C-alpha positions, 0 to 999 in steps of 0.5 A: 500500500502506498503511503500518502505522506510523500508529495508525489503520492498526494498529487497522484491521488488528487489527479485520480480524484479530479479526473473520475473515469479517465483510463489513462493519465498524462504527465508532461515536462519539457524544455527548449534545448537552446544549449547543453541540457543542464542538471537543473533541467533534470529536476523538472523531469524527475519531478514528473517521473515521481508523480508517474511512479506514484500513479503507477503504484496506484495501479493507474495507466500513465503516459509520460510525455517530454516535449522538446521545444525545438521549434523555438527561435535561436535567441543568442549564441552561447559562450561555448559556441562560435560567434559565426552562429549569430547568422542563425539567430531568429531561426528554429533551433531545429533547422541548422546544424550543430557545431559539435556534430554537423550530421545533427541539428543544433537541437537534436545534438543536445536532445539525444545526449540528454535522452541517453542520460535519462535512460541511465536513471530509469526515466523513459518518457515518450519524447515529442519534438515540437519541430515535427509537430509544428511542421506537420501542422498538428496544431492548426485548429488551435492556431486558428482559435488563438487568432480568432481570440486574439483580443481576449488573449491580449486582454489576459496578458495585459492584466499582468504587464506594466506596458500593454502589448502593441496593437500589432501584436499577434499570438503567433510567429511566422517563420519566413518560407525563404530564410526560415527566420522569424523577422516577419510582420503579419499583414493580414489573416483570414481562415487559415491563411496569413499574409506576411512580409519578412525583413529579408524582403520576401512577401508571402502568403501561407496556409498554416493548415498545410505548411508548418511555418506558423507557431504559437507564442510561448504563453499561448503555446503552453495552454494550447498543448495542455488542451491538445495532449489532455495533460493532467500534471506538469511541473514548472520552474519558479520563473513560470510560477510567480504571480502573473507569470506564464502559468498564471496566464496559461490557466486563464487562456486555456479556460477562456480561449481553448475551453479546457482546464489547467493540469495539476501543477507543481512548481520547483525551485532551482538547484545549483552546484555547491560553490558554483554559479547558477545554471544557464544553457545560453550562457554556456555555464552548465553541467549536464546530467551526463557529467553528474552521472560520472560520479553519482550512481543512478540510485544515489542521484535519484535519492538526492532528488527524492529526499528534497521537496520540489519547492525547496532548492539545494546544491549538488556537491562534488566535494567530500560531501559526496561521501556522506551522501553515498553513506546516507543512501547505503544506511537507508538501504540497510534499514530498508532490508533489515526491516527497520525503516519507517514508512517514510524511509521505505517510500524514499528508498522505493522511489530512489532505486531503479528497481527494488531487489528481492535481496539487499544489493552488495555495495562496497562503501564509497569511502572504502573504495577511495582507498581500494582504487588508489591502492591498485586493488581493483581486482579485489572489488567484486563485479557488483561494485565495479560501477561504483568503483568507476564513479570513485575513480572519476571523482578522484580524477576530477573533483576530490581534494588533496586530502583524499588523494595519496601515494605511498612513500617508497621508504621510511624517512630517516628523521623518526629516530625518537619514534621508531618504537611507535612503528615497531609496535604498529608493525607487530599489531599488523602481524595479528589478524585484525579487522578495521575496528580492532586496528583502530582501537590498537592505534590508541593503545600504541599511542598511549603506550608511547605517550603520544597524543592521538592527533599527533599519532595519526599525523605521524603515521600519515606522514610516514606512509603517504607524505601527508598529515591526513588522508583516508581513514587510516585503518582502512588505508593500512588494511587495504595495503597491509603487505605494502605497509609491513614491508615499509615498516620492516625497514625500521631497525 
């Protein structure tokens, strides 16, 4: 039985209650792929995914659609792309080649990268490319309705504007049939035909029932698609959710113009990278889901998002905080399979993992793998932990601080004459068959025996073994390299 304290479960119940008799529910999300699809955009997708899961857990049939708004205009050139791309400003981002792969369109390159990354975290929506939908004239009736209700739409939008829309405003944009840009001016409209003139000099007449060059503007397009797809749930960023924002106007437009009702809505706050700047695809400042997946296991990444309500912001860490996150996930998994998890914790776990296994997965701790990977002990890592070991290696290579990295010294420093007894005692302790906890306790016995403070003892051992005064957990470090450490200590006479 699904617990109802989790926000997605509560939304799922409301969707069912407010749509009696509906056999299949539709949940949606989507963005404009104007540049790299960054991890901030992932919050929208997983917010929808959690509601989809909650509905399915209620035994309901659900369609999860993801719209690529790739018929939107190219507004500005991102910083990581050549200024030559300024020539494409005003064109749909689906209609010119990507600078990274000339065989794909600008939009499709970013779309496909994100789609592959979503599969990794178990999210597989039905993708809809709005460039294809518009080119196939799927919205021609809705476009006609918008044009017929132009003044009603203008009145709704003007309620929330400081300056009213100009008299020449139209609820659609027309892409020029000659240059594919939206530098056009509508001269007249009748039935399904629009007369226009383009800045390039082209004078055209277009039948938008047969030719896909006409597109609804965003604030009209969103509610039109709610109507077309019969959407029951869709989240939106805080930028769309402010009073008078696009969600406010969309709710009114769908009701007064398209004769429908707005879907259940959940706004989500921005997320960021700890110590980094805010995300922006167009500015080139972004980190992708694929890049995050290099160091986050799918279940752990989902766990991070599941554990925070959509209306609360948070930061993704790439520093040592990542170790605690992995440990928190492992602790939750342990509680789940031991039967000690409370209902809330059980639900968090079930929504975090790609699949709930019959038996508890065997997972090596992230912290311990930091030591094993750097000790060249990959062969000692079981197959089921190789994925996590790869994440650890990527983290060490790209993000880990120097306090987490180490290499063993080749020989003992000659400057430990007064401390030789400590290392002899350590060597004798290692000849016993001690586990990590037992060895840790042995450290304090050695320190007490040799009248040295605990902190000074650890600094001394770290310095002799790895040339630093701190590093990974000492007992784990030594046991993972026991033979190497013993051989090193054998040099002390």
